[in-house]
C-alpha positions in Angstrom: -36.5 22.8 -76.9 -34.4 20.5 -78.8 -32.7 17.6 -77.3 -29.3 19.2 -77.7 -30.4 22.3 -76.0 -31.7 20.3 -73.1 -28.5 18.4 -72.7 -26.5 21.6 -72.8 -28.8 23.2 -70.3 -28.6 20.2 -68.0 -24.8 20.2 -68.5 -24.6 23.8 -67.4 -27.0 23.0 -64.5 -24.9 20.0 -63.5 -21.8 22.0 -63.6 -23.5 24.6 -61.4 -24.6 22.0 -58.9 -21.1 20.4 -59.0 -19.6 23.9 -58.5 -21.9 24.5 -55.5 -20.9 21.2 -54.0 -17.2 22.0 -54.4 -17.7 25.4 -53.0 -19.5 24.0 -50.0 -16.7 21.6 -49.4 -14.1 24.4 -49.8 -15.9 26.5 -47.2 -17.1 23.6 -45.0 -14.0 21.5 -44.6 -11.9 24.2 -42.7 -15.0 24.9 -40.6 -15.4 21.2 -39.9 -11.8 20.9 -39.0 -12.2 23.7 -36.4 -15.4 22.1 -35.1 -13.6 18.7 -34.8 -10.6 20.2 -33.0 -12.9 22.0 -30.6 -14.9 18.8 -29.8 -11.6 16.9 -29.4 -10.3 19.5 -26.9 -13.6 19.4 -25.0 -13.4 15.6 -24.8 -9.8 15.8 -23.5 -10.7 18.4 -21.0 -13.6 16.3 -19.8 -11.3 13.3 -19.5 -8.7 15.3 -17.6 -11.3 16.7 -15.2 -12.7 13.2 -14.6 -9.2 11.8 -13.9 -8.5 14.6 -11.5 -11.8 14.0 -9.7 -10.9 10.3 -9.4 -7.4 11.1 -8.0 -8.8 13.6 -5.5 -11.5 11.1 -4.4 -8.9 8.3 -4.0 -6.7 10.7 -1.9 -9.6 11.6 0.3 -10.4 7.9 0.8 -6.8 7.2 1.7 -6.8 10.1 4.2 -9.9 9.0 5.9 -8.6 5.4 6.0 -5.4 6.6 7.7 -7.4 8.5 10.3 -9.5 5.5 11.1 -6.5 3.2 11.3 -4.8 5.7 13.6 -7.9 5.7 15.8 -7.9 1.9 15.8 -4.3 1.8 16.8 -5.0 4.3 19.6 -7.8 2.2 21.0 -5.6 -0.9 20.7 -2.8 0.8 22.6 -5.1 1.8 25.4 -6.4 -1.8 25.6 -2.8 -3.1 25.8 -1.9 -0.5 28.4 -4.9 -1.5 30.6 -4.0 -5.2 30.2 -0.4 -4.5 31.2 -1.6 -2.5 34.2 -3.9 -5.3 35.3 -1.1 -8.0 34.8 1.5 -5.8 36.6 -0.9 -5.2 39.5 -1.6 -8.9 39.8 2.2 -9.8 39.8 3.0 -7.3 42.6 3.7 -9.2 45.8 3.6 -12.5 44.1 7.2 -13.6 43.6 6.3 -17.3 43.8 4.4 -17.1 40.6 7.2 -15.3 38.8 9.7 -17.9 40.1 7.4 -20.8 38.9 7.0 -19.1 35.5 10.7 -18.7 35.2 11.4 -22.3 36.1 8.6 -23.6 33.9 10.2 -21.9 30.9 13.6 -23.5 31.7 12.2 -26.9 30.9 12.4 -26.1 27.2 16.1 -25.2 27.3 17.9 -28.5 26.9 21.8 -28.4 26.8 22.0 -24.7 27.2 24.0 -22.9 29.8 21.7 -20.8 32.0 22.9 -18.5 34.7 20.5 -18.2 37.6 21.1 -15.0 39.6 21.6 -15.4 43.3 20.6 -13.0 46.1 23.7 -10.9 45.3 22.7 -10.8 41.6 25.8 -12.8 40.7 25.6 -16.0 38.6 26.7 -19.3 39.8 29.4 -20.5 37.4 29.5 -24.2 36.6 32.9 -24.8 35.1 32.7 -28.6 35.2 29.1 -28.8 33.9 30.0 -29.5 30.3 32.6 -32.1 31.1 30.0 -33.8 33.3 27.6 -34.0 30.3 30.3 -35.6 28.1 31.3 -32.4 26.3 34.7 -30.9 26.5 34.9 -27.7 28.6 36.5 -24.7 27.1 39.6 -25.0 29.4 40.4 -28.6 28.4 40.7 -27.8 24.7 43.6 -25.4 25.1 47.1 -26.8 24.9 49.9 -25.3 27.0 
């Protein structure tokens, strides 16, 4: 073969190879686009499934935590009820302690009017108490 014939033959062969490559791209590109979309959809589905599983797991954890907190509150309430029963039982028939406790708490009430109930449950009114302490009583501030 001559050199020109070989170049022409290679040119035809090169065109054939180039044509085959173009044909492969023409057929393969739409197929690849479909493949890529399918894989993208599968990835999104896997992500959504994972997010749903996480949300459900978190909800179950919150539910279990709420149950345990309710149990703890119930145990605490029973403890407080028992303590109150014990304290209430110890205070029955012990008015001296209650009176002492009441009077002991009065020491922190400086310059306050405190009404102490009497046997008839009526307060003893001290109309002149504020004037005695150097403060004007409500009746002395009014003008006739």
